[in-house]
C-alpha beads as a LAMMPS data file, in Angstrom:
LAMMPS data file: protein, C-alpha beads

136 atoms
135 bonds

1 atom types
1 bond types

-500.0 500.0 xlo xhi
-500.0 500.0 ylo yhi
-500.0 500.0 zlo zhi

Masses

1 110.0

Atoms # bond

1 1 1 -18.324 283.773 -410.985
2 1 1 -19.060 284.817 -414.652
3 1 1 -15.193 284.187 -415.066
4 1 1 -15.702 280.553 -413.668
5 1 1 -18.367 279.958 -416.399
6 1 1 -16.655 281.618 -419.153
7 1 1 -13.586 279.315 -418.207
8 1 1 -15.757 276.387 -417.764
9 1 1 -17.223 277.077 -421.291
10 1 1 -13.870 277.639 -423.086
11 1 1 -12.304 274.163 -421.621
12 1 1 -15.775 272.758 -422.745
13 1 1 -15.280 273.618 -425.895
14 1 1 -11.867 272.768 -426.606
15 1 1 -12.389 269.497 -425.549
16 1 1 -15.135 269.258 -428.157
17 1 1 -13.231 270.269 -430.729
18 1 1 -10.338 267.760 -429.976
19 1 1 -12.912 264.954 -429.700
20 1 1 -14.666 266.099 -432.859
21 1 1 -10.774 266.294 -434.801
22 1 1 -10.038 262.973 -433.184
23 1 1 -13.644 261.469 -435.111
24 1 1 -12.881 262.960 -437.833
25 1 1 -9.321 262.007 -438.691
26 1 1 -9.923 258.698 -437.802
27 1 1 -11.809 256.331 -440.351
28 1 1 -15.229 255.257 -439.956
29 1 1 -14.003 251.249 -439.578
30 1 1 -12.482 252.430 -436.166
31 1 1 -15.405 254.120 -434.505
32 1 1 -17.663 252.681 -432.631
33 1 1 -20.358 253.830 -430.083
34 1 1 -19.772 257.635 -431.589
35 1 1 -22.525 259.674 -430.421
36 1 1 -24.129 261.403 -427.093
37 1 1 -23.915 259.706 -424.234
38 1 1 -21.830 257.092 -425.376
39 1 1 -18.576 256.039 -424.730
40 1 1 -15.985 256.495 -427.463
41 1 1 -14.423 253.608 -428.532
42 1 1 -11.587 253.038 -431.219
43 1 1 -10.340 249.874 -432.598
44 1 1 -6.866 249.320 -432.420
45 1 1 -6.502 245.875 -434.846
46 1 1 -4.621 245.949 -437.195
47 1 1 -5.487 245.404 -440.990
48 1 1 -5.399 241.797 -442.269
49 1 1 -4.467 242.974 -445.452
50 1 1 -2.025 245.415 -443.756
51 1 1 -0.935 242.608 -441.489
52 1 1 -0.614 239.530 -444.584
53 1 1 1.597 242.459 -446.986
54 1 1 4.136 242.703 -443.836
55 1 1 4.150 239.125 -442.807
56 1 1 4.758 238.307 -446.457
57 1 1 7.404 241.314 -447.401
58 1 1 9.284 241.728 -443.870
59 1 1 8.941 237.954 -442.277
60 1 1 11.214 234.893 -442.922
61 1 1 9.145 231.987 -444.521
62 1 1 10.293 228.531 -443.034
63 1 1 8.338 226.280 -445.329
64 1 1 5.857 226.072 -448.051
65 1 1 3.576 223.416 -449.784
66 1 1 2.710 224.082 -453.173
67 1 1 -0.299 223.288 -455.179
68 1 1 1.110 220.460 -456.755
69 1 1 1.843 218.661 -453.496
70 1 1 -1.396 219.632 -451.944
71 1 1 -3.269 218.281 -454.718
72 1 1 -6.711 220.194 -453.858
73 1 1 -9.138 222.101 -456.470
74 1 1 -9.644 224.656 -453.516
75 1 1 -6.243 225.374 -451.443
76 1 1 -3.768 226.467 -454.143
77 1 1 -0.596 227.081 -451.277
78 1 1 0.140 227.432 -447.779
79 1 1 3.368 229.077 -446.428
80 1 1 4.571 229.354 -442.421
81 1 1 6.518 232.372 -441.919
82 1 1 8.191 234.046 -438.932
83 1 1 7.307 237.755 -438.593
84 1 1 8.324 239.561 -435.305
85 1 1 8.793 236.905 -433.074
86 1 1 5.479 234.955 -434.197
87 1 1 4.407 232.103 -436.722
88 1 1 1.973 233.078 -439.489
89 1 1 0.270 230.782 -442.094
90 1 1 -0.764 232.381 -445.186
91 1 1 -3.064 230.242 -446.927
92 1 1 -4.404 230.943 -450.759
93 1 1 -8.060 229.288 -451.064
94 1 1 -9.034 229.954 -454.762
95 1 1 -8.478 233.365 -455.483
96 1 1 -8.191 234.951 -451.926
97 1 1 -5.222 234.700 -449.585
98 1 1 -5.603 234.208 -445.721
99 1 1 -3.613 234.612 -442.460
100 1 1 -3.193 232.750 -439.622
101 1 1 -1.606 233.681 -436.448
102 1 1 0.138 232.042 -433.326
103 1 1 0.128 228.934 -435.423
104 1 1 2.155 226.087 -433.864
105 1 1 4.926 224.129 -434.907
106 1 1 2.921 221.064 -433.953
107 1 1 -0.302 222.236 -435.936
108 1 1 2.210 223.068 -438.930
109 1 1 3.896 219.810 -438.618
110 1 1 0.134 217.850 -438.372
111 1 1 -1.154 219.969 -441.420
112 1 1 1.582 218.498 -443.546
113 1 1 1.720 215.043 -442.671
114 1 1 -0.903 212.479 -442.729
115 1 1 -2.227 212.696 -439.296
116 1 1 -5.145 210.693 -439.413
117 1 1 -7.180 213.125 -441.552
118 1 1 -7.735 211.654 -445.320
119 1 1 -6.888 215.188 -447.356
120 1 1 -5.075 218.472 -446.932
121 1 1 -8.569 220.744 -446.720
122 1 1 -9.512 218.393 -443.697
123 1 1 -6.146 219.168 -441.949
124 1 1 -6.504 223.019 -443.048
125 1 1 -9.697 222.978 -440.803
126 1 1 -8.427 221.023 -437.959
127 1 1 -5.300 222.621 -437.327
128 1 1 -4.822 225.881 -439.339
129 1 1 -7.670 227.766 -439.315
130 1 1 -8.744 227.806 -435.682
131 1 1 -5.680 230.376 -435.718
132 1 1 -7.970 233.332 -436.982
133 1 1 -5.800 236.411 -436.569
134 1 1 -7.407 239.294 -434.183
135 1 1 -7.393 241.919 -437.199
136 1 1 -10.347 243.608 -439.632

Bonds

1 1 1 2
2 1 2 3
3 1 3 4
4 1 4 5
5 1 5 6
6 1 6 7
7 1 7 8
8 1 8 9
9 1 9 10
10 1 10 11
11 1 11 12
12 1 12 13
13 1 13 14
14 1 14 15
15 1 15 16
16 1 16 17
17 1 17 18
18 1 18 19
19 1 19 20
20 1 20 21
21 1 21 22
22 1 22 23
23 1 23 24
24 1 24 25
25 1 25 26
26 1 26 27
27 1 27 28
28 1 28 29
29 1 29 30
30 1 30 31
31 1 31 32
32 1 32 33
33 1 33 34
34 1 34 35
35 1 35 36
36 1 36 37
37 1 37 38
38 1 38 39
39 1 39 40
40 1 40 41
41 1 41 42
42 1 42 43
43 1 43 44
44 1 44 45
45 1 45 46
46 1 46 47
47 1 47 48
48 1 48 49
49 1 49 50
50 1 50 51
51 1 51 52
52 1 52 53
53 1 53 54
54 1 54 55
55 1 55 56
56 1 56 57
57 1 57 58
58 1 58 59
59 1 59 60
60 1 60 61
61 1 61 62
62 1 62 63
63 1 63 64
64 1 64 65
65 1 65 66
66 1 66 67
67 1 67 68
68 1 68 69
69 1 69 70
70 1 70 71
71 1 71 72
72 1 72 73
73 1 73 74
74 1 74 75
75 1 75 76
76 1 76 77
77 1 77 78
78 1 78 79
79 1 79 80
80 1 80 81
81 1 81 82
82 1 82 83
83 1 83 84
84 1 84 85
85 1 85 86
86 1 86 87
87 1 87 88
88 1 88 89
89 1 89 90
90 1 90 91
91 1 91 92
92 1 92 93
93 1 93 94
94 1 94 95
95 1 95 96
96 1 96 97
97 1 97 98
98 1 98 99
99 1 99 100
100 1 100 101
101 1 101 102
102 1 102 103
103 1 103 104
104 1 104 105
105 1 105 106
106 1 106 107
107 1 107 108
108 1 108 109
109 1 109 110
110 1 110 111
111 1 111 112
112 1 112 113
113 1 113 114
114 1 114 115
115 1 115 116
116 1 116 117
117 1 117 118
118 1 118 119
119 1 119 120
120 1 120 121
121 1 121 122
122 1 122 123
123 1 123 124
124 1 124 125
125 1 125 126
126 1 126 127
127 1 127 128
128 1 128 129
129 1 129 130
130 1 130 131
131 1 131 132
132 1 132 133
133 1 133 134
134 1 134 135
135 1 135 136
């Protein structure tokens, strides 16, 4: 019986050590519900900045619209890329770039042309913004 209790203690200690290592080596932003009696769930979503950089650096740009064409005070440019068989739109609003995922060809074309909305800002809200990426 002593040997069985000792074996249980060793296995439990190893398990706790392994969990502690996983928790210690994982960025805090990826840890949720860590605590006694709670489930451990790790956030596996990519970082938005990493995704944006990968799309810009390794994707294929299919079309773009410049600040001059947009004639907007807050949309500086918009680009559509294909990266790993998915269409992404990168929009620069004032001073920051945003990425949108799984944008359909129809949504991009509606954004590009006058589709019942008088401004690119209205078209951005109608056709691009709804394609928010699942990233952090």
